[in-house]
Every structure is written in structure tokens, then in C-alpha cells.
N, C-alpha and C positions, 0 to 999 in steps of 0.2 A: 504494500500500500504506500503510495506516495505522500509527500507532505501536503497538507492543506494550505491553501493561500492564507496569508496572514490576515487578510480582511475577514475571511470566514471564521478564523480562530477568534479574532477580536469581537466580531458580532456575537458569536456563541457565548463567549465569556461575559461580555457586557450584559447580554440578556439574562444569563444565569445570575450574575452578581446583582443586577438591579432587582431581581425577584426576591432577594434576601431581605429580611428585616434589617433595620439599622443596627441592632445588636449583633445579628449574624454577620453583617458586613464587617463590623469592628472585630468580631472574633476571628473572621477569616484573615483580615489584615494583620492581626496580631500573630496568627499561626502561620502565615505564608512563609516566613523565613525558615521555620522548622519543616514545613511540608516540602519546600524546595530542596533543602539539604537532604532529607530522607529520600526523596524521589531520585536525586542525583546518585546517592549511595546505592539505591536499588538498581539503578541502571548499570553502575560500574562495578558493584560488588554485592550481588544478590545474596551470596552465601553468608555474608556478615549480618544480613537482615533476617535470616531464616527464623531465628527464635522469636523475633518481634512479629513476623508474619504469622507464625503458628499461634502465638498468643492472641492474635486477632481472629483466630478460628479459620485461617486460610491455609492452603497448601501452596508453598512457594513454587512448586513445579507446575501448578495449574494457573498461575497468574498470567493474564494476557501480556503479550510483549509490547514494547514501545521502543522505537528507535531513538537514539540520542538526538538525532536531527529533529524528529517530531517533538520530543520533550523540550529541546532548546527553543523551538518556535513557540510553543505554548508558554514556557517560562518567560521568554522575552516579552510576550504580550502582557502577561500578568504583572511582571515587574513594572511596566509602564502604567498600567491601568489601576492596579490595586493601590488605594490610598495608604500612605504610611500610617501606622497606628497613631502617630503623634498628630495626625490631621483630624482626628475625631475629637 
């Protein structure tokens, strides 16, 4: 599967983020740095995340794949659009 156009990613993210309550938007903004770091680790060193994945009730071997290119495209959009937690 190829990378989605950035405009499609931006539109989908904006629609999702705007549908959240103000509290949920703030919670996401606060959590985004942690989410991003863990997602990057999951892409580059899934074995180190196995325990956490299993603690969440998932099987690491059954997780859907994501290319680093697709993740970078999504993360770049979110980095620009998610308000910094200090902006709330």
C-alpha cells in the first residue's frame, strides 16, 4: 500500500481531532509526545515492546504493519496540527 497524500492525512486527522471534546483534545495533546515515541519504538524495535503489547491484551505478531514512511507522514501532520499542551 502506498503512502496517502498529505492532504488526505491532514483532512482525516483534522476531522477526527475536531470531533473530540475539549478535554479529549487536551488529553491527546498532552499524550502525543508519548504516543509518538512509543509508535517510533514499535516500528524500529517491536521486540522491546512485546511485554507492553501483551499487557494491553494484544499479540505483537498479529498487529497490522505500518511502514516508517507512512508513520512519518502521519506524525509530520500531527506534529503541525496538534496544539501544544501549553496552548490550552
